[in-house]
C-alpha positions, 0 to 999 in steps of 0.5 A: 191491526187490519181490521183497524187500518180499515175502520180508520181508513173509512173513517177518514172517508166520511169524515173526507165527504162531509167535510165536502158540504159547504159551511163544513168544509172546516172539519178537513183541518181534523179529517188531514190528520186523522188520515196522516194517523191512518196512514201510520196505523196502516203502515205498522199494519202492513209491516206485522202482517207478514205473510197473512193477506193483507187486502184490509191493510191495503184498503184502509191505507188507500182509503187514508191516501185518499181523504188525505189528498182530496181533504188537501185540495178541498182546503187549497179551493176553499181558502182554508191553506194559502 
């Protein structure tokens, strides 16, 4: 579950970077819910980890939060939200 969390985080970061290109900003409408689901998956992975290492889960959680934050900012600046 930890590796899935990390992979999900990497995919959201890649989607965020692609969404920053001109004319591809609407990809953020797909990436923001994807990052939200990634946050949930990362939370479950961290809760299920117990006392084992949690580095992959934390990295996935941070990637999803960063992608969510910058995706919302990109949509707000581009006029896609308001």
